[in-house]
BALO-441962 format. One line per field, with one value per residue: residue number from 1; x, y, z of N, C-alpha, C, O, CB in turn. Coordinates in steps of 0.02 Angstrom, whole numbers. Glycine has a CB too. Layout:
N
pos: NUM|... $
n_c1: X|... $
n_c2: Y|... $
n_c3: Z|... $
ca_c1: X|... $
ca_c2: Y|... $
ca_c3: Z|... $
c_c1: X|... $
c_c2: Y|... $
c_c3: Z|... $
o_c1: X|... $
o_c2: Y|... $
o_c3: Z|... $
cb_c1: X|... $
cb_c2: Y|... $
cb_c3: Z|... $
This chain:
217
pos: 1|2|3|4|5|6|7|8|9|10|11|12|13|14|15|16|17|18|19|20|21|22|23|24|25|26|27|28|29|30|31|32|33|34|35|36|37|38|39|40|41|42|43|44|45|46|47|48|49|50|51|52|53|54|55|56|57|58|59|60|61|62|63|64|65|66|67|68|69|70|71|72|73|74|75|76|77|78|79|80|81|82|83|84|85|86|87|88|89|90|91|92|93|94|95|96|97|98|99|100|101|102|103|104|105|106|107|108|109|110|111|112|113|114|115|116|117|118|119|120|121|122|123|124|125|126|127|128|129|130|131|132|133|134|135|136|137|138|139|140|141|142|143|144|145|146|147|148|149|150|151|152|153|154|155|156|157|158|159|160|161|162|163|164|165|166|167|168|169|170|171|172|173|174|175|176|177|178|179|180|181|182|183|184|185|186|187|188|189|190|191|192|193|194|195|196|197|198|199|200|201|202|203|204|205|206|207|208|209|210|211|212|213|214|215|216|217 $
n_c1: -570|-507|-388|-411|-380|-417|-464|-463|-547|-579|-727|-804|-724|-652|-576|-443|-426|-470|-581|-727|-810|-766|-738|-747|-675|-688|-631|-749|-744|-680|-763|-908|-1083|-1157|-1074|-1050|-1120|-1082|-944|-945|-1001|-900|-791|-835|-864|-981|-1031|-983|-913|-924|-833|-883|-858|-736|-713|-837|-900|-983|-1053|-1088|-1169|-1150|-1208|-1189|-1307|-1368|-1395|-1385|-1474|-1435|-1320|-1250|-1116|-1038|-1045|-990|-863|-813|-813|-710|-604|-601|-560|-432|-374|-363|-484|-587|-737|-887|-1010|-1086|-1144|-1273|-1383|-1496|-1498|-1425|-1290|-1239|-1076|-972|-821|-744|-622|-563|-675|-789|-937|-1101|-1252|-1418|-1580|-1693|-1779|-1719|-1632|-1625|-1770|-1797|-1819|-1849|-1783|-1785|-1685|-1670|-1542|-1369|-1293|-1382|-1394|-1265|-1263|-1340|-1374|-1317|-1365|-1495|-1563|-1617|-1675|-1730|-1706|-1637|-1623|-1545|-1547|-1493|-1500|-1350|-1316|-1388|-1416|-1319|-1293|-1295|-1277|-1325|-1331|-1419|-1423|-1468|-1545|-1477|-1368|-1281|-1238|-1208|-1194|-1061|-1061|-1186|-1236|-1353|-1456|-1426|-1459|-1596|-1635|-1601|-1697|-1813|-1797|-1781|-1667|-1493|-1364|-1242|-1181|-1128|-1081|-1089|-934|-868|-877|-897|-1023|-1083|-1220|-1328|-1479|-1590|-1726|-1867|-1843|-1714|-1547|-1379|-1241|-1089|-912|-751|-624|-508|-365|-377|-287 $
n_c2: -4799|-4766|-4708|-4577|-4403|-4337|-4207|-4177|-4103|-4038|-3986|-3860|-3860|-3850|-3710|-3747|-3825|-3953|-4096|-4078|-4108|-4224|-4194|-4241|-4181|-4165|-4143|-4102|-4138|-4257|-4359|-4428|-4379|-4496|-4579|-4523|-4541|-4672|-4656|-4569|-4654|-4749|-4674|-4641|-4530|-4419|-4330|-4296|-4174|-4111|-4015|-3924|-3806|-3706|-3569|-3507|-3560|-3672|-3816|-3986|-4100|-4255|-4397|-4562|-4616|-4538|-4383|-4220|-4071|-3961|-3938|-3905|-3924|-3968|-3854|-3749|-3804|-3823|-3692|-3637|-3716|-3682|-3548|-3571|-3618|-3511|-3459|-3364|-3365|-3266|-3323|-3481|-3603|-3710|-3854|-3821|-3683|-3517|-3486|-3372|-3326|-3289|-3226|-3208|-3165|-3315|-3385|-3462|-3435|-3481|-3431|-3480|-3540|-3581|-3685|-3779|-3936|-4093|-4170|-4161|-4251|-4169|-4168|-4110|-4125|-4142|-4107|-4070|-4182|-4287|-4284|-4322|-4450|-4526|-4668|-4713|-4829|-4837|-4765|-4804|-4770|-4642|-4466|-4397|-4270|-4226|-4116|-3995|-3857|-3774|-3651|-3484|-3467|-3560|-3724|-3901|-4039|-4184|-4283|-4402|-4497|-4617|-4640|-4583|-4661|-4629|-4661|-4577|-4404|-4294|-4152|-4044|-3939|-3891|-3932|-3854|-3726|-3741|-3766|-3645|-3563|-3620|-3592|-3458|-3373|-3322|-3447|-3545|-3695|-3845|-3993|-4171|-4253|-4139|-4030|-3862|-3750|-3599|-3492|-3373|-3290|-3246|-3183|-3172|-3303|-3356|-3407|-3399|-3512|-3556|-3586|-3649|-3712|-3837|-3919|-4095|-4210 $
n_c3: -528|-412|-447|-478|-452|-296|-195|-22|109|274|347|444|561|729|818|819|709|722|717|615|456|337|162|-4|-154|-325|-492|-611|-747|-751|-715|-777|-764|-746|-675|-552|-430|-396|-377|-268|-171|-166|-117|11|92|176|83|-87|-191|-355|-464|-591|-660|-617|-626|-630|-522|-532|-472|-422|-311|-230|-140|-67|-107|-204|-300|-227|-228|-152|-18|142|202|91|5|80|100|-33|-78|-1|-48|-185|-175|-125|-237|-317|-359|-297|-287|-288|-289|-286|-401|-402|-428|-351|-350|-352|-240|-130|-71|67|139|291|394|461|430|320|234|174|92|102|50|174|157|82|65|157|235|405|559|701|862|1018|1160|1340|1395|1348|1380|1362|1224|1185|1233|1148|1045|890|828|861|770|627|509|393|433|570|690|833|971|1094|1208|1254|1303|1292|1123|1089|1041|1066|960|862|714|621|477|401|288|185|180|282|436|549|537|538|531|482|369|298|382|490|443|430|563|618|559|614|751|746|761|768|774|862|831|898|839|819|845|881|794|729|688|622|616|535|553|427|398|280|233|224|275|336|339|411|434|486|376|333|260|245|344 $
ca_c1: -590|-462|-331|-429|-359|-471|-444|-504|-543|-623|-770|-833|-679|-647|-525|-378|-425|-490|-649|-747|-838|-726|-772|-708|-684|-663|-642|-807|-731|-650|-815|-973|-1137|-1181|-1029|-1034|-1146|-1040|-880|-960|-1009|-834|-748|-859|-879|-1053|-1043|-927|-933|-891|-825|-892|-827|-707|-716|-905|-926|-1033|-1038|-1143|-1155|-1176|-1198|-1188|-1373|-1394|-1375|-1419|-1474|-1397|-1300|-1210|-1045|-1003|-1039|-940|-797|-789|-798|-642|-557|-595|-517|-363|-349|-363|-551|-628|-800|-937|-1072|-1085|-1203|-1294|-1450|-1548|-1497|-1362|-1273|-1189|-1021|-935|-760|-732|-571|-554|-741|-820|-1009|-1144|-1320|-1463|-1651|-1698|-1821|-1678|-1600|-1666|-1821|-1772|-1860|-1815|-1795|-1750|-1674|-1664|-1474|-1317|-1272|-1428|-1376|-1203|-1275|-1381|-1343|-1336|-1400|-1566|-1591|-1602|-1710|-1746|-1658|-1653|-1578|-1552|-1514|-1508|-1466|-1295|-1326|-1426|-1386|-1269|-1329|-1259|-1319|-1301|-1376|-1417|-1453|-1460|-1578|-1426|-1310|-1238|-1264|-1205|-1161|-1021|-1081|-1239|-1249|-1422|-1497|-1412|-1499|-1666|-1646|-1598|-1763|-1862|-1788|-1785|-1611|-1425|-1344|-1176|-1198|-1073|-1112|-1048|-879|-844|-876|-928|-1059|-1108|-1273|-1360|-1549|-1607|-1797|-1912|-1834|-1644|-1498|-1311|-1206|-1018|-864|-681|-608|-436|-348|-376|-220 $
ca_c2: -4738|-4750|-4670|-4508|-4356|-4315|-4163|-4190|-4051|-4046|-3927|-3844|-3880|-3803|-3658|-3778|-3867|-4021|-4118|-4061|-4160|-4231|-4183|-4256|-4133|-4195|-4105|-4132|-4166|-4323|-4409|-4411|-4381|-4565|-4614|-4483|-4572|-4730|-4634|-4544|-4712|-4780|-4632|-4652|-4470|-4407|-4302|-4279|-4120|-4111|-3946|-3924|-3746|-3671|-3496|-3483|-3591|-3723|-3878|-4034|-4135|-4323|-4443|-4632|-4636|-4496|-4313|-4172|-4004|-3916|-3962|-3853|-3934|-3968|-3788|-3712|-3834|-3811|-3620|-3628|-3749|-3641|-3490|-3595|-3631|-3448|-3443|-3342|-3347|-3238|-3362|-3549|-3621|-3779|-3867|-3787|-3612|-3483|-3484|-3321|-3347|-3236|-3243|-3160|-3196|-3385|-3416|-3463|-3444|-3481|-3408|-3527|-3543|-3629|-3742|-3826|-3989|-4150|-4160|-4190|-4259|-4129|-4192|-4073|-4164|-4098|-4083|-4093|-4250|-4333|-4286|-4360|-4520|-4560|-4724|-4711|-4890|-4827|-4725|-4846|-4748|-4571|-4415|-4375|-4220|-4218|-4055|-3968|-3794|-3768|-3583|-3447|-3463|-3612|-3788|-3965|-4076|-4241|-4296|-4471|-4496|-4682|-4638|-4563|-4703|-4597|-4676|-4514|-4351|-4254|-4082|-4042|-3868|-3875|-3940|-3796|-3669|-3755|-3756|-3573|-3536|-3646|-3559|-3387|-3336|-3344|-3503|-3578|-3765|-3893|-4054|-4231|-4261|-4074|-3982|-3798|-3717|-3533|-3473|-3308|-3292|-3194|-3192|-3225|-3370|-3375|-3407|-3418|-3560|-3551|-3615|-3654|-3768|-3851|-3980|-4156|-4236 $
ca_c3: -495|-357|-472|-490|-400|-252|-141|37|160|332|349|509|615|785|807|811|650|739|700|547|414|276|98|-64|-208|-387|-553|-643|-814|-744|-699|-807|-715|-733|-630|-493|-369|-381|-349|-201|-127|-159|-75|79|130|175|17|-131|-235|-420|-488|-664|-687|-560|-635|-616|-461|-548|-437|-408|-248|-229|-84|-89|-131|-258|-304|-184|-259|-108|48|173|211|27|-25|119|87|-101|-84|27|-93|-245|-159|-119|-306|-354|-383|-240|-320|-243|-293|-311|-441|-389|-455|-311|-364|-339|-170|-115|-28|100|177|344|436|443|420|254|243|116|106|69|67|229|137|46|104|177|286|467|619|752|930|1070|1220|1398|1410|1301|1398|1330|1153|1178|1252|1098|1010|819|808|875|716|571|449|391|452|638|716|905|992|1160|1222|1301|1331|1242|1057|1079|1039|1055|913|824|658|596|411|366|223|137|189|330|503|586|499|585|529|432|359|280|442|532|418|445|634|628|541|663|815|733|789|751|815|861|841|906|815|812|893|903|740|746|634|642|571|541|532|379|380|300|204|213|330|317|381|397|481|465|332|329|223|284|353 $
c_c1: -542|-402|-348|-403|-420|-442|-491|-492|-590|-661|-803|-789|-685|-591|-455|-374|-443|-563|-666|-771|-797|-769|-724|-725|-650|-678|-697|-792|-702|-702|-881|-1028|-1160|-1136|-1017|-1060|-1102|-974|-891|-967|-941|-789|-770|-870|-955|-1074|-977|-953|-891|-891|-828|-861|-802|-716|-785|-936|-980|-1012|-1100|-1121|-1188|-1161|-1194|-1254|-1402|-1368|-1416|-1417|-1434|-1378|-1250|-1136|-1008|-995|-989|-870|-771|-776|-728|-590|-547|-551|-444|-331|-350|-430|-596|-696|-849|-1001|-1056|-1149|-1217|-1362|-1506|-1553|-1429|-1352|-1221|-1139|-989|-875|-748|-683|-560|-620|-763|-894|-1045|-1215|-1368|-1535|-1659|-1747|-1781|-1650|-1650|-1719|-1800|-1827|-1822|-1833|-1752|-1745|-1660|-1595|-1426|-1293|-1317|-1413|-1315|-1213|-1314|-1341|-1365|-1376|-1475|-1602|-1574|-1636|-1719|-1688|-1679|-1600|-1593|-1516|-1536|-1471|-1407|-1301|-1365|-1387|-1336|-1302|-1280|-1304|-1284|-1353|-1364|-1455|-1444|-1495|-1530|-1364|-1260|-1265|-1263|-1165|-1125|-1042|-1127|-1262|-1321|-1468|-1487|-1453|-1572|-1681|-1644|-1665|-1816|-1858|-1788|-1729|-1545|-1404|-1270|-1190|-1134|-1104|-1062|-995|-854|-838|-915|-958|-1088|-1160|-1297|-1431|-1564|-1679|-1816|-1892|-1763|-1605|-1430|-1287|-1133|-975|-794|-670|-532|-426|-351|-305|-210 $
c_c2: -4718|-4709|-4597|-4463|-4330|-4270|-4176|-4134|-4070|-3981|-3921|-3871|-3832|-3754|-3686|-3824|-3939|-4033|-4096|-4122|-4166|-4223|-4201|-4206|-4161|-4149|-4140|-4165|-4237|-4378|-4388|-4415|-4451|-4602|-4580|-4513|-4632|-4710|-4606|-4601|-4745|-4740|-4635|-4590|-4459|-4374|-4293|-4226|-4121|-4039|-3948|-3862|-3704|-3596|-3468|-3514|-3642|-3790|-3921|-4078|-4204|-4356|-4513|-4653|-4592|-4425|-4271|-4103|-3953|-3955|-3912|-3866|-3940|-3897|-3745|-3739|-3818|-3736|-3606|-3657|-3708|-3581|-3512|-3608|-3568|-3427|-3424|-3318|-3318|-3278|-3432|-3562|-3695|-3791|-3833|-3713|-3583|-3474|-3430|-3346|-3285|-3265|-3189|-3190|-3268|-3422|-3408|-3477|-3445|-3461|-3452|-3517|-3597|-3687|-3795|-3879|-4043|-4129|-4197|-4199|-4225|-4154|-4152|-4117|-4118|-4068|-4105|-4163|-4302|-4339|-4331|-4434|-4559|-4613|-4722|-4772|-4884|-4791|-4759|-4825|-4672|-4526|-4388|-4327|-4209|-4154|-4035|-3902|-3805|-3703|-3545|-3440|-3517|-3680|-3846|-4010|-4138|-4256|-4366|-4474|-4562|-4683|-4617|-4607|-4675|-4611|-4615|-4464|-4305|-4181|-4071|-3971|-3851|-3883|-3880|-3735|-3679|-3743|-3682|-3540|-3558|-3607|-3483|-3346|-3363|-3399|-3518|-3650|-3806|-3961|-4111|-4236|-4193|-4022|-3919|-3766|-3652|-3511|-3402|-3312|-3232|-3203|-3151|-3295|-3393|-3376|-3419|-3472|-3558|-3583|-3615|-3717|-3775|-3912|-4040|-4183|-4301 $
c_c3: -439|-380|-485|-435|-362|-198|-82|88|218|342|418|566|674|771|796|750|663|721|629|508|350|213|43|-119|-271|-445|-594|-710|-810|-735|-731|-754|-698|-684|-564|-428|-348|-350|-278|-151|-115|-112|-2|121|129|111|-21|-179|-299|-447|-564|-696|-628|-566|-618|-554|-473|-518|-432|-350|-249|-162|-111|-120|-186|-255|-256|-219|-219|-45|77|176|144|-3|14|103|18|-112|-58|-21|-157|-233|-154|-187|-349|-382|-324|-266|-269|-240|-318|-350|-433|-422|-416|-327|-349|-264|-158|-63|3|137|228|394|414|434|347|264|176|138|67|91|120|215|100|93|122|229|349|519|676|821|978|1133|1279|1408|1355|1317|1366|1255|1143|1192|1199|1060|937|796|820|818|650|506|452|408|520|663|790|926|1062|1169|1269|1340|1278|1175|1041|1089|1032|1014|886|770|631|530|374|299|168|142|238|401|549|545|548|587|470|422|342|340|488|509|435|519|652|613|592|729|808|763|762|799|808|880|846|892|814|866|918|848|759|684|661|591|585|513|487|356|319|278|197|278|300|364|361|450|451|423|331|284|270|288|315 $
o_c1: -537|-368|-303|-403|-468|-399|-551|-435|-634|-631|-826|-814|-719|-561|-413|-323|-432|-602|-621|-754|-793|-827|-667|-784|-591|-731|-692|-824|-701|-687|-907|-1021|-1180|-1158|-979|-1027|-1088|-950|-850|-943|-927|-754|-728|-884|-990|-1129|-924|-1008|-830|-944|-781|-841|-841|-726|-790|-991|-1020|-961|-1157|-1061|-1247|-1109|-1194|-1256|-1456|-1326|-1476|-1363|-1404|-1414|-1212|-1096|-950|-943|-950|-823|-712|-732|-690|-538|-491|-509|-400|-270|-339|-433|-637|-710|-852|-1043|-1018|-1202|-1178|-1395|-1558|-1606|-1382|-1399|-1162|-1157|-980|-878|-743|-701|-549|-621|-757|-912|-1022|-1234|-1360|-1549|-1634|-1754|-1806|-1645|-1709|-1712|-1788|-1875|-1769|-1892|-1691|-1796|-1641|-1589|-1440|-1275|-1294|-1419|-1313|-1176|-1321|-1282|-1424|-1416|-1514|-1663|-1522|-1629|-1717|-1630|-1733|-1540|-1648|-1461|-1589|-1416|-1413|-1293|-1374|-1332|-1311|-1336|-1229|-1363|-1223|-1413|-1308|-1514|-1414|-1476|-1542|-1312|-1202|-1310|-1311|-1110|-1156|-1041|-1110|-1303|-1348|-1515|-1534|-1478|-1607|-1733|-1680|-1688|-1859|-1909|-1795|-1740|-1542|-1424|-1239|-1209|-1090|-1147|-1002|-1008|-821|-798|-961|-924|-1114|-1148|-1288|-1441|-1552|-1692|-1785|-1921|-1751|-1626|-1424|-1309|-1116|-999|-781|-703|-495|-473|-329|-266|-156 $
o_c2: -4659|-4678|-4558|-4482|-4305|-4292|-4184|-4119|-4112|-3927|-3970|-3900|-3781|-3756|-3652|-3858|-3983|-3986|-4095|-4179|-4118|-4243|-4177|-4190|-4178|-4118|-4199|-4214|-4272|-4437|-4335|-4450|-4465|-4652|-4604|-4511|-4640|-4741|-4618|-4597|-4766|-4769|-4633|-4597|-4487|-4387|-4285|-4232|-4132|-4007|-3969|-3865|-3671|-3562|-3412|-3495|-3655|-3818|-3897|-4092|-4211|-4345|-4523|-4704|-4607|-4408|-4284|-4080|-3907|-3999|-3881|-3824|-3919|-3883|-3708|-3700|-3802|-3719|-3568|-3626|-3699|-3563|-3475|-3610|-3572|-3383|-3465|-3258|-3342|-3269|-3441|-3536|-3738|-3744|-3817|-3684|-3619|-3457|-3440|-3382|-3235|-3321|-3130|-3235|-3281|-3483|-3355|-3525|-3415|-3473|-3461|-3489|-3653|-3732|-3850|-3868|-4040|-4078|-4257|-4161|-4249|-4161|-4159|-4143|-4060|-4010|-4153|-4201|-4355|-4394|-4372|-4476|-4620|-4604|-4727|-4767|-4923|-4786|-4745|-4858|-4642|-4543|-4359|-4340|-4187|-4140|-4056|-3893|-3840|-3702|-3570|-3412|-3520|-3691|-3841|-4018|-4143|-4244|-4388|-4455|-4562|-4723|-4633|-4592|-4694|-4576|-4603|-4478|-4279|-4151|-4088|-3945|-3803|-3843|-3858|-3697|-3631|-3715|-3659|-3496|-3519|-3592|-3447|-3291|-3419|-3399|-3507|-3665|-3802|-3985|-4101|-4223|-4190|-3976|-3923|-3756|-3650|-3510|-3375|-3336|-3175|-3228|-3099|-3344|-3445|-3350|-3446|-3476|-3557|-3604|-3586|-3768|-3726|-3950|-4036|-4177|-4330 $
o_c3: -422|-339|-501|-377|-391|-159|-91|107|211|345|446|614|670|717|767|740|620|711|587|525|313|211|42|-129|-269|-448|-609|-728|-861|-745|-715|-704|-641|-655|-523|-376|-289|-303|-234|-95|-59|-71|43|180|87|86|9|-205|-296|-451|-597|-754|-594|-515|-594|-534|-429|-536|-437|-342|-267|-131|-172|-155|-211|-214|-247|-237|-247|-23|39|155|140|-32|-17|92|10|-152|-89|-32|-180|-274|-175|-193|-409|-425|-302|-267|-212|-195|-366|-333|-455|-443|-445|-320|-334|-228|-175|-16|-31|163|210|432|354|430|317|297|127|195|7|145|112|255|88|153|105|262|347|522|697|837|980|1156|1269|1427|1318|1271|1345|1227|1097|1167|1205|1046|922|750|793|818|620|455|506|400|528|657|808|902|1086|1141|1319|1401|1223|1173|985|1139|998|1030|888|780|620|528|320|256|109|112|236|423|585|522|595|640|413|460|369|348|521|550|451|537|696|650|612|759|858|787|736|857|756|936|802|928|809|925|971|853|800|634|717|531|640|458|505|302|306|303|166|330|245|422|302|502|398|434|328|271|327|240|317 $
cb_c1: -660|-438|-306|-505|-320|-509|-446|-487|-563|-584|-824|-903|-606|-635|-524|-360|-359|-478|-701|-689|-913|-691|-797|-721|-656|-696|-577|-859|-684|-603|-823|-989|-1196|-1184|-964|-1061|-1218|-1028|-848|-1024|-1058|-800|-749|-811|-842|-1073|-1079|-901|-927|-927|-758|-965|-878|-633|-698|-949|-952|-1042|-1009|-1161|-1181|-1145|-1256|-1171|-1421|-1468|-1381|-1386|-1545|-1439|-1269|-1234|-1032|-1040|-1107|-954|-801|-838|-850|-636|-580|-665|-540|-361|-391|-315|-582|-593|-832|-953|-1122|-1075|-1192|-1298|-1463|-1534|-1551|-1360|-1247|-1223|-969|-980|-698|-798|-591|-513|-793|-786|-1038|-1145|-1330|-1441|-1696|-1720|-1879|-1621|-1570|-1622|-1891|-1717|-1874|-1833|-1780|-1786|-1616|-1683|-1450|-1259|-1273|-1501|-1362|-1150|-1312|-1410|-1364|-1275|-1373|-1575|-1565|-1620|-1779|-1802|-1655|-1658|-1584|-1524|-1528|-1489|-1515|-1226|-1258|-1444|-1354|-1208|-1379|-1239|-1339|-1289|-1366|-1446|-1424|-1487|-1637|-1406|-1277|-1232|-1223|-1174|-1211|-947|-1018|-1299|-1206|-1445|-1479|-1338|-1489|-1684|-1594|-1543|-1784|-1850|-1724|-1849|-1611|-1374|-1385|-1124|-1242|-1040|-1143|-1017|-822|-778|-904|-876|-1115|-1050|-1331|-1319|-1596|-1558|-1842|-1979|-1866|-1612|-1515|-1264|-1235|-999|-885|-634|-636|-405|-278|-424|-205 $
cb_c2: -4746|-4813|-4702|-4501|-4296|-4376|-4087|-4259|-3981|-4065|-3931|-3874|-3882|-3841|-3611|-3817|-3864|-4035|-4090|-4028|-4145|-4299|-4110|-4328|-4062|-4265|-4099|-4081|-4121|-4324|-4417|-4458|-4342|-4603|-4624|-4413|-4595|-4772|-4580|-4501|-4764|-4787|-4560|-4695|-4408|-4364|-4234|-4343|-4051|-4160|-3914|-3928|-3704|-3687|-3478|-3497|-3540|-3729|-3863|-4076|-4093|-4364|-4436|-4677|-4638|-4496|-4286|-4168|-3980|-3853|-4035|-3842|-3997|-4011|-3753|-3719|-3908|-3837|-3578|-3663|-3820|-3619|-3456|-3658|-3685|-3453|-3502|-3285|-3410|-3168|-3327|-3601|-3602|-3792|-3941|-3796|-3576|-3414|-3554|-3257|-3389|-3195|-3252|-3139|-3194|-3420|-3384|-3516|-3388|-3551|-3333|-3599|-3557|-3594|-3718|-3791|-3960|-4206|-4184|-4146|-4336|-4054|-4268|-4006|-4213|-4135|-4110|-4045|-4259|-4310|-4215|-4332|-4523|-4509|-4793|-4704|-4950|-4789|-4651|-4917|-4783|-4558|-4357|-4436|-4153|-4279|-3998|-4018|-3743|-3771|-3548|-3378|-3398|-3604|-3789|-4000|-4031|-4304|-4244|-4521|-4439|-4738|-4590|-4490|-4716|-4519|-4732|-4524|-4311|-4260|-4034|-4087|-3842|-3920|-4005|-3779|-3660|-3826|-3795|-3542|-3559|-3720|-3581|-3362|-3340|-3285|-3564|-3543|-3791|-3890|-4044|-4234|-4299|-4082|-4013|-3751|-3763|-3482|-3522|-3253|-3291|-3197|-3174|-3211|-3370|-3328|-3462|-3356|-3633|-3480|-3685|-3655|-3756|-3864|-3974|-4210|-4247 $
cb_c3: -466|-323|-535|-496|-431|-221|-163|68|130|397|294|515|590|853|866|873|618|814|751|511|398|275|91|-87|-189|-398|-595|-652|-852|-686|-622|-866|-741|-798|-663|-501|-379|-444|-394|-201|-157|-228|-99|113|100|235|23|-170|-199|-470|-462|-681|-731|-553|-706|-676|-416|-625|-366|-471|-188|-286|-31|-31|-74|-255|-375|-113|-268|-90|44|241|253|-22|-27|195|96|-153|-45|96|-111|-270|-94|-77|-339|-408|-424|-200|-354|-263|-340|-254|-516|-312|-457|-238|-324|-375|-145|-90|-68|148|129|379|511|496|467|206|287|80|87|83|4|293|94|9|167|205|261|496|635|745|936|1086|1210|1459|1478|1302|1474|1340|1126|1224|1317|1048|1043|777|846|940|718|586|443|436|398|686|677|943|943|1217|1252|1264|1349|1269|1049|1128|981|1123|856|870|601|648|370|409|225|147|124|317|534|657|455|568|524|454|305|222|479|531|343|426|675|584|471|675|847|759|865|753|797|911|783|979|746|745|861|936|676|779|606|646|576|503|594|317|439|273|137|163|383|318|374|389|501|527|260|401|190|253|427 $
């Protein structure tokens, strides 16, 4: 499996291309569905996306523990990658459903149902300093999302997902859409070490999440 070609991008970077959540991208015809979870675990990224049809945007997403019908950072990342390969698809096709894609300047965004994605335990902390001081070792099960306001519409966050084999997730797009729905407003979320996610609230049931994507060094 180590000989397979794997494209790696960073999703939700800052304006200078720093931080971001690494994503592995693999041509689907190279790996049968039965081997995709094992390869995702071997690669070690929070998610790996398999492109089954670049022309139509058909993709599937795997973590070390199984397949995800939808996830934010893989869909944003693979939309950017597809455009870089000459396939600027307007829609991605995932097991969860069709995901509209938009490109605006250097931001790539996807539109999703805010009920999609993992179920999170939401914990608002008093200050961003409290969020940064959290110890991942304190979160050994489930999915926990810590957040605090920096200013109106701007949030500092961290996400811990040991249930998916991810002690801490650097940038979590589906959680961002869910938090957008919970708070009922557009958000700029700074997550993890310094990743940036931008959301738009689209009531009653949808939100967009977007950000910058660059090639991993």
